C-alpha positions in Angstrom: 239.5 118.9 108.5 239.2 122.2 106.6 242.1 124.0 104.9 242.3 126.8 102.4 244.0 126.0 99.2 244.7 128.9 96.9 242.1 130.9 98.8 239.3 128.3 98.5 238.1 126.2 101.4 238.7 122.5 101.0 237.5 119.7 103.2 240.0 116.9 103.6 238.8 113.6 105.0 242.2 112.4 106.1 242.9 112.1 109.9 246.6 112.7 109.4 247.5 114.6 106.3 250.8 115.9 104.9 251.5 118.1 101.9 252.3 114.9 99.9 248.8 113.6 100.6 247.3 116.8 99.4 249.3 116.8 96.2 248.2 113.2 95.5 244.6 114.2 96.2 244.8 117.1 93.8 246.6 114.8 91.2 249.6 117.2 91.1 252.4 114.9 92.1 254.0 114.9 88.6 253.8 118.7 88.0 256.4 121.3 88.7 255.0 123.3 91.5 255.8 125.6 94.4 253.9 125.0 97.6 253.6 127.5 100.4 252.3 126.3 103.7 251.1 129.0 106.1 253.4 131.5 104.5 256.5 129.3 104.2 257.7 127.6 101.0 258.0 123.9 101.5 260.8 122.1 99.6 259.6 119.1 97.6 261.7 116.7 99.7 259.8 117.8 102.8 256.2 117.3 101.4 255.8 114.0 103.2 257.2 115.4 106.5 255.1 118.6 106.6 251.8 117.9 108.3 248.6 119.8 107.5 246.3 120.9 110.3 242.8 122.2 110.4 242.7 125.8 109.3 246.1 125.8 107.5 246.6 128.0 104.4 248.2 126.4 101.4 249.1 128.1 98.1 250.1 126.0 95.1 251.7 127.6 92.1 252.2 125.5 89.0 253.9 126.4 85.8 252.1 126.4 82.5 254.0 126.4 79.2 252.9 128.3 76.1 253.8 131.2 74.0 
C-alpha cells in the first residue's frame, strides 16, 4: 500500500498496518512524537488501534533538543 508520510510517498508492504507498525518501521517507537492521521491527531495509546489504509496522509512531528 502507498501512504504519504510528511508529504513523501512511502510504500508499505504490510497487508494490515496500524500507526504502531509504521512507527516501528521508521524506528520511532522510543521518540516523543505527535502523529496526525488524515488530519486528526492520534493519541499514543491508540497507535495500535488506528489502521492505515492505502492513500492515507500521516504527519509525524518529533522534538529535537538543543540550544
